[in-house]
C-alpha positions as CSV (number, residue, x, y, z in Angstrom):
1,M,150.3,-60.1,-26.7
2,S,148.1,-58.5,-29.3
3,V,148.7,-55.3,-31.2
4,P,146.0,-52.6,-30.7
5,M,144.1,-51.8,-33.9
6,L,143.2,-48.2,-34.6
7,N,140.6,-47.0,-37.2
8,K,140.7,-43.2,-37.6
9,M,138.8,-41.0,-40.0
10,H,138.3,-37.2,-40.3
11,M,134.9,-35.6,-41.0
12,N,134.2,-31.9,-40.8
13,G,137.3,-31.2,-38.8
14,Y,136.5,-33.9,-36.2
15,D,138.3,-37.2,-35.6
16,V,136.1,-40.4,-35.8
17,V,138.1,-43.1,-34.0
18,S,137.6,-46.8,-33.1
19,V,140.2,-48.8,-31.1
20,N,140.2,-52.6,-31.1
21,N,136.7,-52.8,-32.7
22,G,135.3,-50.9,-29.8
23,P,132.7,-48.1,-30.0
24,W,133.2,-45.3,-32.6
25,R,134.0,-42.0,-30.9
26,V,133.7,-38.5,-32.3
27,C,136.5,-36.3,-30.9
28,T,138.3,-33.0,-31.1
29,Q,142.0,-32.6,-30.1
30,G,141.1,-32.2,-26.4
31,D,137.5,-33.4,-26.0
32,R,135.5,-36.6,-26.7
33,L,132.0,-35.5,-27.9
34,A,130.1,-38.8,-28.3
35,A,130.4,-42.6,-28.8
36,F,128.4,-44.8,-31.2
37,A,128.0,-48.5,-32.0
38,S,128.5,-48.1,-35.7
39,R,130.8,-46.1,-38.0
40,E,127.9,-44.8,-40.0
41,E,126.2,-43.3,-36.9
42,A,129.5,-41.6,-35.8
43,L,130.1,-40.2,-39.3
44,A,126.5,-38.9,-39.5
45,F,126.9,-37.2,-36.1
46,A,130.2,-35.6,-37.2
47,A,128.6,-34.4,-40.4
48,S,125.8,-32.8,-38.6
49,L,128.2,-30.7,-36.4
50,P,129.4,-27.3,-37.5
51,G,132.9,-27.3,-39.0
52,Y,135.6,-27.5,-36.4
53,K,138.9,-25.5,-36.4
54,A,141.3,-25.6,-33.6
55,R,141.9,-22.2,-32.1
56,A,145.4,-20.7,-32.1
57,K,146.9,-20.3,-28.7
58,K,147.4,-16.8,-27.6
59,P,150.9,-15.9,-26.3
60,A,151.1,-15.3,-22.6
61,A,150.7,-11.7,-21.5
62,R,153.7,-10.2,-19.7
């Protein structure tokens, strides 16, 4: 049984992730934005996006 390999980087507030030498994905916490064949393409895409900040959750209204 092999151990999964994870490569993860951050650029401009986005996660740039590759699992088991698969495609590089540009993601936010809850959304996958794009997939690329190379790390350089994924980093260039993440750098071209506006800076990302997760929004604070509002408390539920009573």
